[in-house]
C-alpha positions as CSV (number, residue, x, y, z in Angstrom):
1,M,11.4,-11.6,15.8
2,P,9.8,-13.4,12.5
3,E,7.3,-11.1,10.8
4,L,3.8,-12.7,11.3
5,P,0.6,-11.3,9.6
6,Y,-0.8,-8.5,11.4
7,D,-3.6,-9.1,13.9
8,A,-5.4,-5.6,14.0
9,A,-8.0,-6.7,16.6
10,A,-4.5,-8.0,18.9
11,I,-2.9,-4.9,18.6
12,I,-6.1,-2.6,19.1
13,G,-6.7,-4.8,22.4
14,A,-3.5,-4.0,23.9
15,F,-3.8,-0.2,23.1
16,R,-7.5,-0.5,24.8
17,K,-6.0,-2.3,27.7
18,H,-3.6,0.7,28.3
19,G,-6.1,3.4,27.5
20,V,-4.0,4.4,24.4
21,R,-5.8,7.3,22.4
22,F,-5.1,6.8,18.7
23,V,-6.2,6.6,15.2
24,I,-5.9,4.3,12.6
25,I,-5.0,5.5,9.6
26,G,-3.9,4.1,6.1
27,G,-4.7,0.8,4.6
28,V,-6.8,-0.6,7.6
29,A,-8.8,2.6,7.8
30,A,-9.7,2.0,3.8
31,I,-10.5,-1.4,4.5
32,A,-13.0,-0.5,7.2
33,Q,-14.6,1.6,5.0
34,G,-15.3,-0.7,2.1
35,S,-11.7,-0.4,0.1
36,P,-10.6,-3.6,-2.1
37,L,-6.9,-3.2,-1.1
38,P,-4.7,-5.4,1.1
39,T,-2.5,-4.2,3.3
40,E,0.1,-5.8,5.5
41,D,0.3,-3.8,8.6
42,I,-1.8,-1.3,10.7
43,D,-0.6,2.2,10.7
44,V,-1.9,4.6,13.7
45,T,-1.6,8.2,14.8
46,P,-1.0,8.3,18.3
47,D,-2.2,11.4,20.6
48,P,1.5,12.4,21.6
49,A,0.3,13.9,24.8
50,P,3.0,13.0,27.7
51,D,0.3,10.8,29.6
52,N,-0.5,8.7,26.2
53,L,2.8,8.4,25.3
54,E,3.5,6.6,28.7
55,A,0.5,4.1,27.6
56,L,1.6,3.7,24.3
57,A,4.6,2.5,25.8
58,A,3.5,0.0,28.1
59,A,1.2,-1.4,25.0
60,L,4.5,-2.1,23.0
61,V,5.8,-3.4,25.9
62,E,3.2,-5.9,26.0
63,L,3.2,-6.8,22.3
64,K,7.2,-7.1,22.6
65,A,7.7,-4.1,19.9
66,E,11.0,-4.2,18.2
67,L,12.1,-2.2,15.0
68,R,11.1,-3.4,12.0
69,M,14.4,-3.5,9.5
70,P,14.5,-5.1,5.9
71,D,16.0,-8.1,7.0
72,A,15.4,-8.7,10.5
73,S,14.1,-6.8,13.8
74,V,15.8,-4.9,16.5
75,P,15.2,-4.7,20.0
76,F,14.9,-1.2,21.2
77,P,14.3,0.9,24.6
78,V,10.5,1.3,24.4
79,D,9.7,4.1,26.7
80,A,8.0,7.6,26.5
81,K,10.9,9.8,25.6
82,I,12.4,7.4,23.2
83,L,8.6,7.5,21.4
84,A,8.7,11.3,21.6
85,G,12.0,11.6,19.9
86,N,10.8,10.4,16.2
87,S,7.7,11.1,14.1
88,V,7.6,7.5,12.6
89,W,8.3,4.0,14.0
90,T,8.1,0.9,11.6
91,L,7.8,-1.8,14.3
92,S,7.3,-5.5,14.4
93,T,5.3,-6.9,17.2
94,S,3.9,-10.2,18.9
95,A,0.8,-9.2,16.7
96,G,2.3,-8.5,13.5
97,A,3.5,-5.2,11.5
98,L,2.7,-2.1,13.3
99,D,3.8,1.8,11.9
100,L,3.3,4.6,14.3
101,V,3.1,8.0,12.4
102,F,2.5,10.6,14.4
103,Q,2.0,13.5,11.9
104,P,1.1,12.1,8.8
105,A,1.8,13.9,5.6
106,G,-1.2,16.4,4.8
107,T,-2.5,16.7,8.5
108,A,-1.8,18.3,11.7
109,G,-1.8,15.0,13.4
110,Y,-3.8,13.4,16.1
111,E,-6.4,15.8,16.8
112,D,-6.8,16.8,13.2
113,L,-7.9,13.1,12.2
114,R,-9.9,12.8,15.4
115,R,-12.6,15.0,14.0
116,G,-13.2,13.3,10.8
117,A,-12.7,9.5,12.7
118,F,-15.7,7.5,13.4
119,E,-15.6,4.1,15.9
120,V,-15.5,0.8,14.3
121,D,-15.5,-2.5,16.1
122,F,-12.6,-5.0,15.2
123,G,-14.4,-7.9,16.8
124,S,-15.0,-8.8,20.6
125,G,-16.0,-5.5,21.6
126,R,-12.3,-4.0,20.5
127,T,-13.3,-0.7,19.1
128,A,-11.0,1.9,17.8
129,A,-11.2,5.5,16.3
130,V,-10.7,5.1,12.3
131,A,-9.7,8.0,10.0
132,S,-12.4,9.2,7.5
133,L,-11.6,8.0,4.1
134,L,-11.6,11.7,2.9
135,D,-8.6,12.0,5.5
136,V,-7.0,8.5,4.1
137,I,-7.1,9.9,0.5
138,R,-6.0,13.5,1.5
139,M,-2.7,12.0,3.3
140,K,-1.9,9.7,0.4
141,E,-2.5,12.5,-2.1
142,T,0.1,14.6,-0.1
143,A,3.0,11.8,0.3
144,N,2.5,11.5,-3.2
145,R,4.3,8.2,-3.4
146,L,4.0,5.9,-6.4
147,K,2.4,3.4,-4.3
148,D,-0.1,6.1,-2.8
149,R,-0.8,7.5,-6.3
150,A,-1.4,3.7,-7.4
151,Q,-4.1,3.3,-5.0
152,L,-6.0,6.3,-5.1
153,P,-8.3,5.5,-7.9
154,A,-9.6,2.5,-6.0
155,L,-10.0,4.7,-2.9
156,R,-11.7,7.4,-4.7
157,Q,-14.2,5.1,-5.9
158,T,-14.8,3.6,-2.7
159,L,-15.6,7.2,-1.5
160,E,-17.9,7.5,-4.3
161,E,-19.9,4.5,-3.7
162,I,-20.2,5.4,0.5
163,R,-21.8,8.7,-0.8
164,K,-23.8,7.0,-3.3
165,R,-25.0,4.6,-0.6
166,E,-25.4,7.7,1.8
167,G,-27.4,9.6,-0.8
168,R,-25.0,12.4,-1.3
169,S,-23.1,12.8,-4.1
C-alpha cells in the first residue's frame, strides 16, 4: 500500500463506528493543544480489553491496515488475538499511517492516559479522547529518543502558553 498522508478524521471515524476505546497520543495530541510541531502519522493507545481488541480489529480491517515497513507495507491477519500479541504496531492504512502503542513510555497505558484526557472534535462530529500535554511530555521525556528530546522545548513552551491562557502558572 503506498504511503498516504494521514487522515486523522477518517481513522477516528472508523474507530468510532466500531466502538473502539482509545486515547490519541503523540504529535496529533500535541497539535490538538496548540503545538506547532508537525507529524506524519496518528498514534493511539487502545484499551487492551478483549472486547475492545475485537472492535479495533474490525476497524483495522475496514481501514485495510497493513504492517508498515521501511520500503513497503505487508498484509497480516488482523484479529484480536494477533493484536494482543504485540505492544506496538506500526501500520499503513487506507487513511494513512497509524501507530498503535498499548503502553507508551512512562505510562501504565490506556486507563492511565484516559484520566487526564479530554475530548476533541476532529470535524464532522468525530470526537476522540486526546492525551493531556503533560502526559505527552511525560511520554517523550521517558522515551528519551533524540527526536523526542528535540521536541520537548516546543511542547513545554506550548504548555506554558496554555497555563497563561488559563491563568495558571
